[in-house]
MARNU-264557 format. One record per residue (C-alpha): residue number from 1; x, y, z; residue in one letter. Coordinates in nm, 4 decimals, always signed. Layout:
REM residues N
k px py pz r
NUM X Y Z A
...
END
This chain:
REM residues 220
k px py pz r
1 -0.8149 -0.1942 -2.9316 X
2 -0.4992 -0.3708 -3.0335 X
3 -0.1485 -0.3295 -2.8771 X
4 +0.1768 -0.2951 -3.0769 X
5 +0.3638 -0.5240 -2.8396 X
6 +0.2881 -0.8933 -2.8908 X
7 +0.1234 -0.9994 -2.5616 X
8 +0.1837 -1.3705 -2.6254 X
9 +0.5655 -1.3253 -2.6314 X
10 +0.5982 -1.3020 -2.2497 X
11 +0.3857 -1.6141 -2.2078 X
12 +0.6174 -1.7992 -2.4458 X
13 +0.9380 -1.6652 -2.2923 X
14 +0.8007 -1.7539 -1.9455 X
15 +0.7312 -2.1092 -2.0714 X
16 +1.0696 -2.1482 -2.2182 X
17 +1.2335 -2.0326 -1.9008 X
18 +1.0257 -2.2539 -1.6738 X
19 +1.0925 -2.5616 -1.8946 X
20 +1.4570 -2.4855 -1.9767 X
21 +1.5720 -2.7864 -1.7652 X
22 +1.3999 -3.0163 -2.0050 X
23 +1.5994 -3.0918 -2.3201 X
24 +1.2845 -3.1791 -2.5191 X
25 +1.1344 -2.8385 -2.4579 X
26 +1.3707 -2.7036 -2.7363 X
27 +1.1698 -2.8920 -3.0000 X
28 +0.8474 -2.8081 -3.1671 X
29 +0.6371 -2.9473 -3.4564 X
30 +0.6159 -2.7449 -3.7829 X
31 +0.3234 -2.8149 -4.0183 X
32 +0.3323 -2.7461 -4.3901 X
33 +0.1033 -2.8401 -4.6743 X
34 +0.2316 -3.0314 -4.9845 X
35 +0.1615 -2.8545 -5.3103 X
36 -0.0449 -3.1412 -5.4416 X
37 -0.2939 -3.0871 -5.1531 X
38 -0.3199 -2.7172 -5.2412 X
39 -0.4081 -2.8065 -5.6000 X
40 -0.6933 -3.0176 -5.4711 X
41 -0.8169 -2.7342 -5.2531 X
42 -0.8029 -2.4751 -5.5303 X
43 -0.9710 -2.7183 -5.7751 X
44 -1.2597 -2.7654 -5.5372 X
45 -1.2883 -2.3945 -5.5063 X
46 -1.2375 -2.3769 -5.1343 X
47 -1.1104 -2.0611 -4.9790 X
48 -0.7400 -2.1087 -4.9074 X
49 -0.7033 -2.0006 -4.5451 X
50 -1.0225 -2.1722 -4.4195 X
51 -0.9187 -2.4880 -4.6103 X
52 -0.5834 -2.4872 -4.4361 X
53 -0.7633 -2.4809 -4.0934 X
54 -0.9809 -2.7699 -4.1930 X
55 -0.7169 -2.9910 -4.3522 X
56 -0.4142 -2.9205 -4.1536 X
57 -0.4469 -3.1955 -3.8862 X
58 -0.5129 -3.4681 -4.1458 X
59 -0.3028 -3.3712 -4.4432 X
60 +0.0254 -3.2411 -4.3202 X
61 +0.3996 -3.2854 -4.3295 X
62 +0.5297 -3.3045 -3.9694 X
63 +0.8934 -3.2090 -3.8941 X
64 +1.0462 -3.1867 -3.5465 X
65 +1.2673 -2.8857 -3.5454 X
66 +1.4778 -2.7195 -3.2871 X
67 +1.3748 -2.3536 -3.2756 X
68 +1.4819 -2.0352 -3.0949 X
69 +1.2942 -1.7032 -3.0594 X
70 +1.4623 -1.4286 -3.2594 X
71 +1.6269 -1.1362 -3.0846 X
72 +1.4324 -0.8232 -3.0272 X
73 +1.6025 -0.6529 -3.3278 X
74 +1.4245 -0.9120 -3.5478 X
75 +1.0782 -0.8337 -3.4045 X
76 +0.8452 -1.1318 -3.3470 X
77 +0.9996 -1.3728 -3.6012 X
78 +1.1052 -1.7246 -3.4821 X
79 +1.4185 -1.8697 -3.6280 X
80 +1.4266 -2.2294 -3.7363 X
81 +1.7419 -2.4077 -3.8527 X
82 +1.6986 -2.6736 -4.1178 X
83 +1.8405 -2.8552 -4.4190 X
84 +1.7845 -2.6991 -4.7627 X
85 +1.7524 -3.0515 -4.9125 X
86 +1.4513 -3.1515 -4.7012 X
87 +1.1202 -3.1774 -4.8721 X
88 +0.9527 -2.9169 -4.6515 X
89 +1.1670 -2.6388 -4.8117 X
90 +1.0050 -2.6757 -5.1562 X
91 +0.6636 -2.7045 -4.9962 X
92 +0.7165 -2.3873 -4.7945 X
93 +0.8451 -2.1980 -5.1003 X
94 +0.5236 -2.2973 -5.2911 X
95 +0.3021 -2.2263 -4.9864 X
96 +0.4536 -2.0181 -4.7103 X
97 +0.1660 -2.0560 -4.4685 X
98 +0.2428 -2.2833 -4.1763 X
99 +0.1787 -2.3645 -3.8123 X
100 +0.4095 -2.4406 -3.5277 X
101 +0.2889 -2.6302 -3.2285 X
102 +0.5023 -2.6113 -2.9196 X
103 +0.4070 -2.7962 -2.5996 X
104 +0.5799 -2.7486 -2.2652 X
105 +0.5288 -3.0590 -2.0545 X
106 +0.6378 -2.9252 -1.7164 X
107 +0.3948 -2.6287 -1.7137 X
108 +0.1276 -2.7935 -1.9334 X
109 +0.1295 -2.5045 -2.1797 X
110 +0.0732 -2.5260 -2.5528 X
111 +0.1357 -2.2628 -2.8236 X
112 -0.0029 -2.2973 -3.1766 X
113 +0.1605 -2.0243 -3.3851 X
114 +0.0188 -1.9567 -3.7310 X
115 +0.2064 -1.7468 -3.9898 X
116 +0.4202 -1.7188 -4.3036 X
117 +0.7622 -1.8801 -4.3281 X
118 +1.0469 -1.7173 -4.5196 X
119 +1.3304 -1.9402 -4.6382 X
120 +1.6740 -1.7841 -4.6332 X
121 +1.9465 -1.9866 -4.8164 X
122 +2.2728 -1.8879 -4.9828 X
123 +2.1022 -1.7647 -5.2935 X
124 +1.9248 -1.4851 -5.1089 X
125 +2.0267 -1.1437 -5.2418 X
126 +1.9420 -0.9508 -4.9206 X
127 +2.2706 -0.8957 -4.7337 X
128 +2.0945 -0.8305 -4.4044 X
129 +1.9164 -1.1636 -4.4276 X
130 +2.2417 -1.3351 -4.5248 X
131 +2.4101 -1.1941 -4.2186 X
132 +2.1198 -1.3169 -4.0039 X
133 +2.1649 -1.6679 -4.1545 X
134 +2.5388 -1.6510 -4.0807 X
135 +2.4726 -1.5438 -3.7215 X
136 +2.2324 -1.8247 -3.6752 X
137 +2.4852 -2.0742 -3.8172 X
138 +2.7594 -1.9765 -3.5672 X
139 +2.4963 -1.9897 -3.2874 X
140 +2.4811 -2.3682 -3.3448 X
141 +2.7307 -2.6107 -3.1954 X
142 +3.0002 -2.7528 -3.4271 X
143 +2.8302 -3.0970 -3.4012 X
144 +2.4953 -2.9509 -3.5132 X
145 +2.6735 -2.7733 -3.8124 X
146 +2.8296 -3.1110 -3.9193 X
147 +2.4845 -3.2549 -3.9780 X
148 +2.4497 -3.0362 -4.2872 X
149 +2.7524 -3.2117 -4.4442 X
150 +2.5670 -3.5551 -4.4167 X
151 +2.3732 -3.7260 -4.7026 X
152 +2.0492 -3.5636 -4.8025 X
153 +1.7643 -3.6326 -4.5616 X
154 +1.4830 -3.8507 -4.6915 X
155 +1.6887 -4.0012 -4.9660 X
156 +1.7191 -4.3842 -4.9941 X
157 +1.9877 -4.5309 -4.7655 X
158 +2.2778 -4.6759 -4.9639 X
159 +2.4314 -4.8669 -4.6728 X
160 +2.7299 -4.6437 -4.6440 X
161 +2.8284 -4.4778 -4.3202 X
162 +2.8790 -4.1007 -4.3145 X
163 +3.2322 -3.9987 -4.3876 X
164 +3.3987 -3.9632 -4.0512 X
165 +3.6870 -3.7818 -4.2140 X
166 +3.4803 -3.4814 -4.3119 X
167 +3.6278 -3.1792 -4.1401 X
168 +3.4448 -2.8494 -4.0885 X
169 +3.6425 -2.5415 -4.0035 X
170 +3.4779 -2.3889 -3.6880 X
171 +3.5392 -2.0417 -3.8290 X
172 +3.3955 -2.1059 -4.1710 X
173 +3.0594 -1.9740 -4.2694 X
174 +2.7401 -2.1621 -4.3468 X
175 +2.7629 -2.4555 -4.5893 X
176 +2.5325 -2.4448 -4.8927 X
177 +2.2803 -2.6940 -4.7599 X
178 +2.2157 -2.5000 -4.4394 X
179 +1.9171 -2.2604 -4.4461 X
180 +1.7379 -2.0395 -4.1947 X
181 +1.3561 -2.0178 -4.1876 X
182 +1.1749 -1.7265 -4.0295 X
183 +0.8252 -1.7779 -3.9040 X
184 +0.6290 -1.4455 -3.8894 X
185 +0.3467 -1.5062 -3.6348 X
186 +0.0027 -1.3841 -3.7440 X
187 -0.2215 -1.5816 -3.4982 X
188 -0.1318 -1.7559 -3.1698 X
189 -0.3541 -1.9979 -2.9884 X
190 -0.2372 -2.0329 -2.6195 X
191 -0.3654 -2.3058 -2.3949 X
192 -0.2744 -2.3633 -2.0251 X
193 -0.3970 -2.6994 -1.9101 X
194 -0.3109 -2.6348 -1.5393 X
195 -0.5171 -2.3092 -1.5108 X
196 -0.7660 -2.4252 -1.7752 X
197 -0.7167 -2.0982 -1.9646 X
198 -0.7133 -2.0413 -2.3423 X
199 -0.6240 -1.7184 -2.5172 X
200 -0.6417 -1.6333 -2.8891 X
201 -0.4071 -1.3658 -3.0193 X
202 -0.4625 -1.2210 -3.3625 X
203 -0.2465 -0.9595 -3.5535 X
204 -0.3730 -0.6888 -3.7841 X
205 -0.2322 -0.3884 -3.9660 X
206 -0.3341 -0.0499 -3.8158 X
207 -0.4278 +0.2568 -4.0152 X
208 -0.0723 +0.3855 -3.9806 X
209 +0.0618 +0.0595 -4.1329 X
210 +0.1969 -0.0801 -3.8037 X
211 +0.1321 -0.4330 -3.6907 X
212 -0.0716 -0.4676 -3.3723 X
213 -0.2258 -0.7495 -3.1705 X
214 -0.5620 -0.8231 -3.0188 X
215 -0.6436 -1.0922 -2.7639 X
216 -0.9545 -1.2832 -2.6711 X
217 -1.0187 -1.5297 -2.3861 X
218 -1.2167 -1.8251 -2.5024 X
219 -1.3338 -2.1640 -2.3589 X
220 -1.0568 -2.4214 -2.3579 X
END
């Protein structure tokens, strides 16, 4: 029988706390599939979800992103700050399925979190989501916010140095190129290499329409 509370959250929060002294523990890998690959999968008639599992490790776009668990009021969603101009945004809008891999080197723990990603930019019409985007913006340091005023990532380098004269009012809201991504976990694969333990967590919708989780211990 499933439980309403996500049992993997305490494992994740414990890993974050235990590795908080390591700066690199704030970074994870986000995997998304380019639309061209999806066309190949559909053309071949493969089932979408199973095809993602098969192809993900070989045909992916990897992006190191700083992430932070969302507050309790936002449920289980994970917030990811990123640049609207990056290629992964268009890929996620075409295919919202994604996987985040987060490894904690001090405690030897790995989390692979599968789910859908929602992109929230300035064009979003939901005021609640826009407020969440603004809150996430101000949670970043001023130096981090300044990166969204730099030239578009992935574009050819023209030899010019970033404009050092660009000023950003600390009290001003998000710039147009800043967007917030929300990852809604659906499956979590947890591996502890120290204890040689692996747990699989899966979400489902109950008869009452509520989301609940089941867990299974499997061989590492």
